[in-house]
C-alpha positions as CSV (number, residue, x, y, z in Angstrom):
1,M,83.8,83.0,-26.7
2,S,83.5,80.4,-23.9
3,Q,85.4,77.9,-26.0
4,A,88.3,80.5,-26.4
5,A,88.3,81.1,-22.7
6,L,88.4,77.3,-22.0
7,R,91.2,76.8,-24.5
8,E,93.2,79.8,-23.0
9,A,92.7,78.3,-19.5
10,Q,93.9,74.9,-20.6
11,D,96.9,76.4,-22.4
12,Q,97.9,78.4,-19.4
13,G,97.4,75.4,-17.1
14,E,99.6,73.3,-19.3
15,A,102.3,75.9,-19.5
16,F,102.3,76.3,-15.7
17,A,102.4,72.6,-15.1
18,H,105.1,72.0,-17.7
19,A,107.3,74.5,-15.8
20,L,107.2,72.2,-12.8
21,T,109.7,69.7,-14.3
22,W,110.1,67.7,-11.1
23,L,106.5,66.5,-11.2
24,G,105.5,63.3,-13.0
25,A,103.3,63.3,-16.1
26,G,100.2,62.4,-14.1
27,E,100.9,65.1,-11.5
28,Q,101.4,67.7,-14.2
29,R,98.1,66.8,-15.8
30,E,96.4,67.2,-12.4
31,I,98.1,70.5,-11.8
32,S,97.2,71.7,-15.3
33,H,93.6,70.7,-14.8
34,R,93.3,72.4,-11.4
35,F,95.0,75.5,-12.7
36,A,92.6,75.7,-15.7
37,Q,89.6,75.3,-13.4
38,H,90.8,78.0,-11.1
39,H,91.5,80.3,-14.1
40,L,87.9,79.7,-15.4
41,R,86.4,80.3,-12.0
42,L,88.3,83.6,-11.7
43,R,87.3,84.7,-15.1
44,R,83.6,83.9,-14.4
45,E,83.7,85.9,-11.2
46,M,85.3,88.9,-13.0
47,L,82.7,88.7,-15.7
48,T,79.9,88.5,-13.2
49,A,81.3,91.5,-11.3
50,T,81.6,93.4,-14.6
51,V,78.0,92.7,-15.6
52,A,76.8,93.8,-12.1
53,R,78.8,97.0,-12.3
54,A,77.4,97.7,-15.8
55,A,73.9,97.4,-14.4
56,E,74.7,99.8,-11.6
57,L,76.2,102.3,-14.0
58,R,73.2,102.0,-16.3
59,G,70.9,102.9,-13.4
60,E,73.0,105.8,-12.3
61,Y,73.3,107.2,-15.8
62,A,69.6,106.8,-16.4
63,H,68.9,108.7,-13.2
64,R,71.3,111.5,-14.2
65,Y,69.9,111.6,-17.7
66,G,66.4,112.1,-16.3
67,Q,67.6,114.9,-14.1
68,L,69.4,116.6,-17.1
69,C,66.2,116.3,-19.2
70,R,64.1,117.8,-16.5
71,R,66.5,120.7,-16.0
72,A,66.8,121.3,-19.8
73,T,63.0,121.3,-20.1
74,G,62.6,123.6,-17.2
75,L,65.2,126.0,-18.6
76,A,63.6,126.0,-22.0
77,V,60.1,126.7,-20.5
78,G,61.6,129.5,-18.4
79,V,63.4,131.1,-21.4
80,F,60.2,130.8,-23.4
81,A,58.1,132.4,-20.7
82,L,60.7,135.2,-20.3
83,W,60.7,135.9,-24.1
84,T,56.9,135.9,-24.1
85,A,56.8,138.4,-21.3
86,V,59.3,140.6,-23.0
87,L,57.4,140.5,-26.3
88,I,54.2,141.3,-24.5
89,L,55.7,144.3,-22.7
90,L,57.4,145.6,-25.9
91,C,54.3,145.2,-28.1
92,R,51.9,147.1,-25.7
93,P,50.8,150.5,-26.9
């Protein structure tokens, strides 16, 4: 995956530098290299931000799931208690 990202950055850098026809070959190589490095740095920053956001969401969803489980358990216990009380009252002589 990193090799594909590197190759993509290099290809885009070369395409960008090639469009600057007034530059010499050495200047185009330098521009291509700098463009590729910038592209990789941006990609790394986006990936880091995505990983951080995923961790935040994992924590938020774990908290919400815990709340949901507690509510569902409380509701089940309440329904069970209510049915037990109804059955006790109905079965009394």
